C-alpha positions as CSV (number, residue, x, y, z in Angstrom):
1,M,30.0,-25.1,-4.4
2,A,27.9,-27.5,-2.2
3,F,24.4,-27.6,-0.7
4,V,23.1,-24.5,0.8
5,R,20.2,-24.1,3.1
6,V,17.4,-22.3,1.2
7,A,14.2,-22.7,3.4
8,K,12.5,-24.5,6.2
9,A,10.3,-27.3,4.7
10,T,7.2,-25.5,6.3
11,D,7.9,-22.3,4.1
12,V,6.8,-24.2,1.0
13,A,3.6,-26.1,1.7
14,P,2.6,-29.2,-0.4
15,G,1.4,-27.9,-3.8
16,Q,3.1,-24.6,-3.6
17,I,6.1,-23.1,-5.5
18,R,8.2,-20.3,-4.5
19,E,10.9,-18.1,-5.9
20,L,14.2,-17.9,-4.0
21,Q,17.6,-16.3,-4.4
22,V,20.4,-18.8,-3.8
23,Q,23.9,-17.3,-4.1
24,G,23.0,-14.9,-7.0
25,T,20.8,-17.4,-8.7
26,T,17.0,-17.3,-8.7
27,I,15.3,-20.7,-8.4
28,A,11.9,-21.9,-8.0
29,L,11.4,-24.3,-5.3
30,A,8.3,-26.7,-5.5
31,N,6.8,-29.1,-2.9
32,V,5.0,-31.8,-4.8
33,G,3.4,-34.1,-2.1
34,G,6.3,-33.6,0.3
35,Q,9.0,-34.0,-2.2
36,F,11.0,-30.9,-2.9
37,H,12.2,-30.0,-6.6
38,A,14.3,-27.0,-7.4
39,I,14.4,-25.6,-11.0
40,N,15.7,-22.5,-12.7
41,N,13.2,-19.8,-12.2
42,T,13.4,-18.2,-15.9
43,C,10.8,-19.5,-18.3
44,L,12.5,-20.4,-21.6
45,H,9.6,-18.5,-23.5
46,R,10.1,-15.0,-22.5
47,G,11.9,-15.1,-19.2
48,G,8.8,-15.3,-17.0
49,P,9.2,-16.1,-13.1
50,L,8.2,-19.8,-12.8
51,G,8.3,-19.5,-9.1
52,Q,5.2,-17.1,-9.3
53,G,3.4,-19.4,-11.3
54,A,0.5,-22.0,-10.4
55,L,1.6,-25.4,-9.4
56,Q,-0.9,-28.3,-10.1
57,G,0.8,-31.7,-9.4
58,S,4.2,-31.5,-10.7
59,V,3.4,-29.0,-13.4
60,V,4.0,-25.2,-13.0
61,T,2.6,-22.7,-15.4
62,C,4.5,-19.6,-16.2
63,P,2.3,-16.7,-15.2
64,W,3.3,-14.5,-18.2
65,H,2.4,-16.6,-21.3
66,G,1.3,-20.0,-20.0
67,W,4.2,-22.2,-20.8
68,T,4.1,-25.4,-18.6
69,F,7.1,-27.3,-17.1
70,D,7.4,-30.6,-15.0
71,V,9.3,-29.5,-11.8
72,T,10.5,-33.0,-11.3
73,S,12.5,-32.9,-14.7
74,G,12.6,-29.4,-15.8
75,R,11.1,-30.4,-19.2
76,V,8.6,-28.3,-21.1
77,T,5.4,-30.3,-21.1
78,H,4.5,-29.6,-24.7
79,N,8.0,-30.2,-26.1
80,Q,10.3,-32.6,-24.3
81,A,13.3,-31.2,-26.0
82,G,13.1,-28.0,-24.0
83,A,14.1,-27.9,-20.3
84,V,15.2,-25.5,-17.5
85,A,18.0,-26.6,-15.3
86,C,17.0,-28.8,-12.2
87,Y,19.1,-28.6,-9.0
88,P,19.8,-31.4,-6.4
89,V,17.8,-31.0,-3.4
90,E,18.1,-32.6,0.1
91,L,15.7,-32.4,3.1
92,R,17.6,-32.5,6.2
93,G,15.5,-32.5,9.2
94,E,13.2,-29.4,8.8
95,D,15.5,-27.6,6.3
96,V,15.6,-27.8,2.5
97,Y,19.1,-27.6,0.9
98,V,19.8,-27.1,-2.8
99,D,23.1,-27.3,-4.7
100,I,23.1,-24.9,-7.5
101,S,26.6,-25.8,-8.7
102,A,25.3,-29.2,-10.1
103,P,22.4,-28.5,-12.4
104,T,21.1,-31.4,-14.6
């Protein structure tokens, strides 16, 4: 697989996070100060939708039980051993592309 266009850059304003379907995988796409980051949408605690959470800086809070994740690394903020997958993101002009085949 390769990079796939997932959104226009204007679809996710700075300080926002959004759920998106990308070839059968649900991701959370966050805009942190103009830099886009894509993580797996599923919270490690109970499967909550991270893309529906609140984004403060680079930290998203799961709306179900309050677990927090750094969208730049996917790491759980209170336990660095836990993390959700991060996906490579490229901004090409006004479009955001994500490669879900290369999670880190």
